[in-house]
N, C-alpha and C positions, 0 to 999 in steps of 0.2 A: 504494499500499499504506500502510495507516494505521499510525503508530508506536505501539508498545505505550506505555500511561501509565507515568509514572514513580512507582515505589512509594515512599511518603513516610511517615516516622515523624515524628510532631509532639510534641515535649517541651515542656511548660509550657502551661498552660490559663488563664493570666491574660488580661487585656485583649487584649494583643498576640498571644499564642498562639491564642486563639480566634478572632481575626480572621484569622490566616494559616491556621488549620484551614479555615475557612469559604471562604478563597480557593482552597485546594487541593480542597475538596469540589465547588466549582462550576466547576473548570477541568477539562475533559476529558482534559488532558494529564497529569494526576495521579491516583493511586489512594491514598487514605489507608489504610495497613495496620495502624495502631494510633495511640493517644495515650498520652502519658506524664504523670501528675501524681501527687504524693504523696497527695492527698486526691480525693474524688469531688466535682467542682464542679457547679454547676448549668449546664447546657450548652443552647445553642440547639438547637432540634428537630432540625435537619439533623445535628448531630454526636452524638445521643444513641445511635445504633446502633453506634457504633465502640467497641471494646474499650479500656479504659484500664488501662495497666500501672503499677504504682507505682514502677518502678525502671527508669532508662534503660539501663543496661547490659545488663540482662536482656533487654528488649525488643529491643535493637540485636542481640543474638546469637540470639535466637529468630526474629525477623522477617526479618533480612537485607534491609533496605530498600535502595533505590537512593539515597535522599536523605534526610537528617536535617534537620529543622527545630527549632531550639533557641531557645526563648524562656522559659527558666528563669532564675533569679536568675543575677546576673552572675557570681559567684564560680564557678558550674559551667560556663560557656561554654566555657573552653579545654579542659578535661579531655574534656568531652563531644564537642567538635569533633574534637580529636585522635583519639579512640577511633572516631569515625565514618569519618575518613579512613583510618585503619588497617584499617578493616573494608571499605574500598573504596566508601564512599559520597561523593556530593557533599553539601555543607553550606550550609544558610541559618541565619545566626545573628543573633539580635536584637542592637542595640547596647546597651551598649558590647561591643567584641569580647572584651575581657577585663578583668580588674582590675589587671593590671600590664602594662607595656610588653613585658616579657620573655615573659609569657604570650601576648600578641598576636602577637608574632614567632614564637613556638613554633607557633601555629596556622597562620600564614602559611606557615612552613616545611614543616608537615605536608602542607598542601594541595598545595604545589609538588612534594614528594617523591612523593606518591600521584598526581600528575597529575589531580587532581580539582577541581571549581568550588567556590569559597568567596564567597558573596555576603553582605554585612553589611547589616543592616536600617536603611539610612539612607534613610528614607521620603521626605524632602524632594526626593531626587535624582529621584523619579518624578513629582513635582507640577509640572505645566505652569506654574503662576503662579510658583513658586520658581525654575523654570529661566529664566523671563522676567526676574525680578529680578536673578539672576546675569549674564544677558546684557547687561541694561541697565547694570549697575554696571560691568561690564568695559569697555563703551565709554566711560565717563567716564575711565578710567585712573587709574592709581596717583600718589602714595601716597593710601591710603584711611584714613577713620575708620569703623570698625564699631561700632555701638551696638546691642546686642541683649539681650533678655531673655525669660524665660518664668517668671514667678512664678504659682504655683498655690495659690489658697486652697482648702484641703480639709478635709472633716469626715467623720464616719462611716465607711463602708467605704473611701473614697478616702484618708483619712487613715491608715486601718489598712494600706492597700496602701503608702503612702509610708513609713510606719514600718518595714515589712518590707524594702523596698528599701534603706532607710538601714542595715540590718544589714551591709550589703556595700559600697554605694556612695553617695557624697554627690550632692546635687542638681546641682552644677555639672559633675560627671563624667556622670551618667545622661542628663541633657538636653543638657549643653553640647556633647557630641560632634557633635550635629546642626548647631549653629549655628557652631561653630569649623570645621566641615567646609564651611559656606557661605562663611565668611571665606577659608578657603584655596582654594577653587574660584575666588573672585573675584581675589584677588592673585597667586596662583602663587608667591608669594615664600616662602622658608623663615622659619619662626618662629625668633627667636633668644633671646627672653627672656619668661619668664611670671611675673606676680605674682598673688597671690590673698589674699583675706581671707574670713572666715566667722564666723558667730555661732550659737550654740546657742540657740534661742528656746523650748525646751520641755523640761521634765523627763521627758517620755515616750520620749525618745530616748537612746541611750547616751551616756555622759559624754565620749566621745572623738569624738563625731560632731556636726555641725552641719547644721541645716535651712534656713539661709540662706548663701549664698555668692556671691562675684562674683570674676572673673579679669580681668586685664589682659594682653594679649598684644602684644609688639612684633615686627615683621617686618623681614626684611633690606631691603626697598625702602622703608623708612621708615613704612610702614602701621601703625597701632595699633587694637587691638580691645578691646572690653569686653564682657563677658557677665555676667548676673546671673540667679540661680534660687533660689527659696525655695519650700518645701512647708509646709502646716499650716494650722490654723484661725485663727492669728494674722495670716496674710499679707493684705495689703491689695489689693483688686481694683483700685484706682488704679494700682497698681504692676505690672498684669498683663502689658502686651504692647508691647515696642518693637522694631521691625526697621528700621533706618535705616543707610544707607551714604552717606558724604560723600567728596567728592574735590575738587581745585581746580577742576574743571569744573562741579560741580553736586552733586546728591544724588539717590538713589532710595530711597524709603520705601513700607513697607506702612502703610496707613491702614486701621485695624481698625473694624468695626462697634462703634459705641459702647455697644451692648446685649449685647455678647459677654461670656460669663462663663468665668473660667479653669478651671473644673472640667468644662467640655464638650470632650471630646477632639478633636472636629471643629474648634473654633476654633483649635487649636494649629497647624493647617496652612492653613486657609483665609485668604486674603489681602484679600477684598473689593475693595480698590482699590491699585493700585500707582501712587504719586505720583512723577513725574519732574520734578526742578527743574534748570533751567540757569542757571549762574553768570554767563553773559555779560551785559554791559551795554553800553548805547549811549553816544554822546558826552555825553549829559546824566547819565551815572552810574546811569541807572535800567535795570531789566531789559528785555532786548529782546523777550522772549516770557514769557507766563504759565506757571505750572506745568501740566503735563498729567497728567491723571488716566486711568489705564487701568483700566476696570472688568472684573474677572475673573469673567465670568459662566460658569455651567455647571461650576464647579470640582468635582473629585471630592470625595466625602466620605471619612472615615477608611477605611471598608471597601472603597471603590473604589480607594484608594491602596494597600491591602494587596493587592488583586487585581492591581494593576499591578506591585507588587514581585515577586509570585510569577509573573506572566507573564514578567518580565525573567529570573528563576531558570530558568524553562522555556527561554527563548531562550538563555541562557548554556550550558546543557547541550547542547541540540540543535544549536545553530550553533557550539559550540566558541568562545565569545567569549574574548578575552584579558582577563583581570581583573587584571592585574599593577597597573595604576594604581589601580583600585578597592581592592585590598587594601593597597597603600602609603598612599593617602589615609586610610584607616580607621585604620592604625597612627599616622599623623601627627596626626591630631585627637585621638586617644586620648592620645598623649604630651603635647600641650599641656594637655589638662584634667587628667591626672594630676599634671603639674608644678605646676598650679594648687592641686590638693589638697595636695600636699607644701609649697607656699609657705604655704598656710593653716595648716598645722600646725607649721611651722617659724618663721614670721615673717620669712622670708628670700626674695628673688627667686630664681628658678632659671633659670640659662643652659642653653640647649639646644644 
């Protein structure tokens, strides 16, 4: 007997929202019952037949979906997710889960109380190459040094999107949760202190916002991490991409295609080459073995990764997967990034 498709309401039709909607459209396990967006955007042909509602709460009450997929601006995530749980829905919500730790915990509590599934859009968790990077780093053993960034040179519509995002969320929070989550998956240790600094490089954003920031995080096992993110037309392409993990036994790094551009969303996840370096030396003090390059051929593109995310959402519901660790990890990475944001604004380190 074929299971009935899960009826899904998709809220938010920016880059991520449209990609998730396409994933639902192309997966027979889902049926889109409506889209939510305040304006009428230009949509892919496959999505043009669906009705667009201007307001989420109204659509939720009228359509009574089984699943709500939330890719709106960050400051609406918590209220929309809680409302969906109270209406008996499962929820997929884009990262960051919320704009405060208290709101993130409120969403998790609502999911637990309702007995429904909450999946957060940590897209790298579904990427085979990033899973390989994490596995190879864990083999090296702690303590670790994490060096990561994602600076994006943006102009035109992309800069307009970044400016809209910065009305509620800084770059080191919006992007940082992905890469801090990678750090946490590798070390398993608790973060104990966070430091942040930031700079406003444009008069086109609010006076209390910064479009370049970096954080430093100290872990209980002695590991240390650094993450940097900047958005805007002034950002250097040279500063685009560093993904590097070091330990006493060696290092594992992503080696990017030198022709990659930061405004190409596919380059944010594709790894090209994972390079494994072993620190072991022989009697002469020289390295015993050369670096090993693992070429990651056949990697999924951005849309294929969104397809994988929603396939996981379907499994979580139908197979009743335990998502306690998934939810706890999302809150933990958000806590670190929000502490960095607090440190930027106060000039003081934050103990966790």
